C-alpha positions in Angstrom: 0.0 0.0 0.0 1.4 3.4 -1.0 1.2 6.2 1.5 -0.9 9.2 0.5 1.0 12.4 -0.5 1.3 15.2 2.0 -1.5 17.6 1.3 0.9 20.6 1.2 2.8 19.1 -1.7 0.1 17.3 -3.6 -1.5 18.9 -6.6 -0.1 19.8 -10.1 3.2 18.3 -11.2 6.1 20.7 -10.9 7.4 22.0 -14.3 11.1 21.4 -13.6 12.3 18.3 -15.4 14.4 16.0 -13.1 16.4 13.0 -14.2 17.5 10.2 -11.9 20.5 8.6 -13.7 22.2 5.4 -12.8 24.1 3.4 -15.4 26.0 0.9 -13.4 23.4 -1.8 -12.9 23.4 -1.8 -9.1 22.5 0.5 -6.2 18.9 -0.1 -7.3 17.5 0.6 -3.9 19.3 4.0 -3.9 17.9 5.3 -7.1 14.4 4.0 -6.3 14.5 5.8 -2.9 15.5 9.0 -4.7 12.8 8.4 -7.3 10.1 7.9 -4.7 11.1 11.1 -2.8 10.9 13.1 -6.1 7.5 11.6 -7.0 6.2 12.6 -3.5 7.0 16.3 -4.2 5.3 16.1 -7.6 8.6 16.4 -9.6 8.4 15.9 -13.3 10.9 13.0 -13.0 12.3 10.5 -15.5 14.5 7.5 -14.6 17.4 6.5 -16.8 19.0 3.2 -15.7 20.6 0.1 -17.0 17.3 -1.4 -18.1 18.8 -4.9 -18.7 19.9 -5.1 -15.0 16.9 -3.9 -13.0 16.0 -7.4 -11.7 12.3 -6.6 -12.1 12.2 -3.7 -9.6 9.7 -2.0 -12.0 7.0 -4.5 -10.9 7.1 -3.7 -7.3 7.2 0.1 -7.7 4.6 0.4 -10.5 1.9 1.7 -8.0 3.7 5.0 -7.7 6.0 4.9 -10.8 4.0 3.3 -13.6 6.0 4.6 -16.5 8.8 2.4 -17.9 12.4 3.1 -17.1 14.4 4.6 -19.9 17.8 3.2 -20.8 20.9 5.0 -19.5 22.3 5.2 -23.0 19.4 7.3 -24.0 20.1 10.0 -21.4 23.0 11.8 -23.0 21.1 13.0 -26.1 18.4 14.4 -23.8 20.7 15.8 -21.1 20.2 19.4 -22.2 16.5 19.1 -21.2 17.5 18.8 -17.5 19.3 21.0 -15.0 22.5 19.4 -13.8 24.0 19.6 -10.3 27.7 18.7 -10.3 29.2 17.6 -7.0 32.9 16.7 -7.3 34.2 14.7 -4.3 37.1 16.9 -3.2 38.2 18.0 0.3 41.3 19.6 1.9 44.1 17.4 3.2 47.1 17.9 5.4 49.9 15.4 4.9 52.3 17.4 7.1 54.4 18.4 4.1 53.9 21.2 1.6 52.9 20.7 -2.1 55.7 18.9 -3.8 58.2 21.2 -5.5 60.5 18.5 -6.8 58.3 16.0 -8.7 59.4 12.9 -10.5 57.8 9.8 -12.1 54.2 9.0 -12.5 51.5 7.4 -10.4 48.7 5.0 -11.4 46.3 4.3 -8.5 43.3 2.0 -8.0 42.7 -1.7 -7.7 45.4 -3.6 -9.6 43.1 -5.4 -12.0 43.5 -5.5 -15.8 39.8 -4.8 -16.4 40.1 -1.5 -14.6 43.5 -0.1 -15.8 45.4 -1.0 -19.0 48.5 -2.2 -17.2 49.8 -4.5 -19.9 49.8 -1.7 -22.5 51.6 0.6 -20.1 54.2 -2.0 -19.3 54.9 -2.8 -22.9 55.0 0.9 -23.8 57.5 1.8 -21.1 59.8 -1.1 -22.3 59.7 0.3 -25.9 60.5 3.9 -24.8 64.2 4.4 -24.3 63.8 7.8 -22.6 61.9 6.0 -19.8 64.1 2.9 -19.6 67.4 4.6 -19.7 66.8 7.3 -17.2 67.5 7.1 -13.5 65.0 6.2 -10.8 61.4 5.0 -10.7 59.3 5.7 -13.7 55.9 4.5 -12.5 54.5 3.9 -9.0 51.4 1.6 -8.7 49.2 2.3 -5.7 46.6 -0.3 -4.8 45.9 -3.8 -3.9 46.1 -6.9 -6.2 48.3 -9.7 -7.5 49.5 -7.8 -10.6 52.9 -9.0 -11.7 55.5 -6.5 -12.8 57.6 -7.8 -15.8 61.2 -8.6 -14.9 62.7 -5.9 -17.3 60.7 -3.3 -15.4 61.9 -4.2 -11.9 63.2 -1.0 -10.4 61.4 1.1 -13.0 57.9 0.2 -11.9 57.1 -0.3 -8.2 54.0 -1.3 -6.2 52.9 0.5 -3.0 50.3 -1.3 -1.1 48.6 -1.0 2.3 49.3 2.8 2.4 47.5 4.9 5.0 45.9 8.0 3.5 48.8 10.3 4.6 51.2 8.1 2.7 48.8 7.7 -0.2 48.4 11.4 -0.9 52.1 12.1 -0.2 53.1 9.7 -2.9 50.7 11.2 -5.4 51.8 14.7 -4.5 55.4 13.8 -5.3 54.6 12.6 -8.9 54.8 14.6 -12.1 51.4 13.3 -13.2 48.6 10.8 -12.5 47.8 8.3 -15.2 44.2 7.4 -15.7 45.0 4.5 -18.1 41.4 3.4 -18.3 40.9 -0.1 -19.6 37.2 0.6 -20.3 35.2 3.6 -21.4 33.0 3.0 -18.4 34.9 5.7 -16.6 34.0 8.2 -19.3 30.3 7.3 -19.5 29.0 5.5 -16.4 31.3 5.9 -13.5 33.3 8.7 -12.0 37.0 7.8 -11.7 38.7 8.0 -8.3 41.9 8.9 -10.2 40.5 12.3 -11.2 39.4 13.1 -7.6 42.8 11.9 -6.2 44.6 14.1 -8.7 42.6 17.2 -7.8 42.8 16.6 -4.0 46.6 16.0 -4.2 47.4 18.8 -6.6 49.1 16.5 -9.1 48.1 17.0 -12.8 46.5 14.3 -14.8 47.7 13.0 -18.1 44.4 13.6 -19.9 43.3 13.0 -23.5 40.4 14.7 -25.3 37.9 12.0 -24.3 38.7 12.5 -20.6 38.5 16.3 -20.8 35.1 16.0 -22.5 33.8 13.6 -19.8 35.2 15.6 -16.9 34.4 19.0 -18.4 35.1 20.9 -15.2 38.9 20.1 -15.7 40.6 23.1 -17.3 43.1 22.3 -20.0 45.8 24.4 -18.4 45.6 22.2 -15.2 46.5 18.9 -17.0 49.1 17.5 -19.2 47.3 16.9 -22.5 47.9 13.7 -24.4 48.2 14.1 -28.2 45.6 12.2 -30.3 46.9 8.8 -31.1 49.8 9.1 -28.7 50.7 6.1 -26.6 50.8 6.7 -22.8 54.5 5.9 -22.6 55.3 8.4 -25.3 53.2 11.0 -23.5 55.0 10.1 -20.2 58.4 10.7 -21.9 57.2 14.0 -23.3 55.9 15.2 -19.9 59.1 14.1 -18.1 61.0 16.3 -20.6 58.9 19.3 -19.6 58.7 18.6 -15.9 59.0 22.4 -15.2 55.4 22.8 -16.2 54.1 20.6 -13.4 54.1 23.4 -10.7 52.1 25.8 -12.9 49.5 23.1 -13.5 49.5 22.3 -9.8 48.7 25.9 -9.0 45.8 25.7 -11.6 44.5 22.6 -9.8 44.7 24.5 -6.5 42.5 27.2 -8.0 40.1 24.6 -9.3 39.9 23.0 -5.8 38.9 26.3 -4.3 36.1 26.7 -7.0 34.9 23.2 -6.3 34.9 23.7 -2.5 32.7 26.8 -3.0 30.4 25.1 -5.5 29.9 22.1 -3.2 29.2 24.3 -0.2 26.5 26.1 -2.1 24.9 22.8 -3.1 24.8 21.7 0.5 23.5 25.1 1.7 20.6 24.9 -0.8 19.8 21.4 0.1 19.7 22.2 3.8 18.3 25.7 3.4 21.0 27.3 5.5 23.0 30.5 4.6 26.7 30.2 3.6 29.0 31.5 6.3 30.3 34.2 3.9 26.8 35.2 2.6 24.2 37.2 4.4 21.4 35.8 2.3 19.7 32.5 2.7 18.9 30.0 -0.1 15.4 30.1 -1.5 13.5 27.4 0.4 
């Protein structure tokens, strides 16, 4: 039995179009709870989900959401019809050390699984790039958990760091020239937000970003990343970035400015949701 709507919010449907979007095929209860709440306030709501992985949830919610779900893939062409709220998961950190002024090598973070990051292609590319193999020191630091094997020719050039606490984790990233996304799947450009992007912004270490990543994470300014050239292998891009390491600090300062903008934007979103004034603003959100 579906509870009746509160009398104060029942009536005509609101004109603002709202989309509930979930393309990952799980968290079904979460998007249904959001959908229910929006229905209760008479929002003009549409649900875009992985329609082949709903496990029949439509059947048990049809009393209050009778229209069929739309497929996640159909959302992007219709996105301009909806107002978007962007919340980027960033926050200040204190590792006890200043932003790195002497950066070296690259970082690739995340679970050490081939279906998440293209480790094999990275390893092969490094071995084929003399500028990376002949230089001194570590070329690539892998941060994460997993049984990934580092090829014998790359011993000493590629290292794994596991079981780091967060102070160590962010310190390692801060000391790198750049963070490699190295996505093995386009899912991080279409369905899921990458933790590598957030880690780079939080740490103040530029990403090595191609055009597809910049389109997907459109809040990233070009001057805050090392841009990959179209068709360029990651290893070639790494060698090029290493040859222009003096650019890293300018890009880190651009990331710091972006962080400040994102902090303010996130605070405004929370203030509007909670109907409280921002500490630096005398006016209250419209509630």
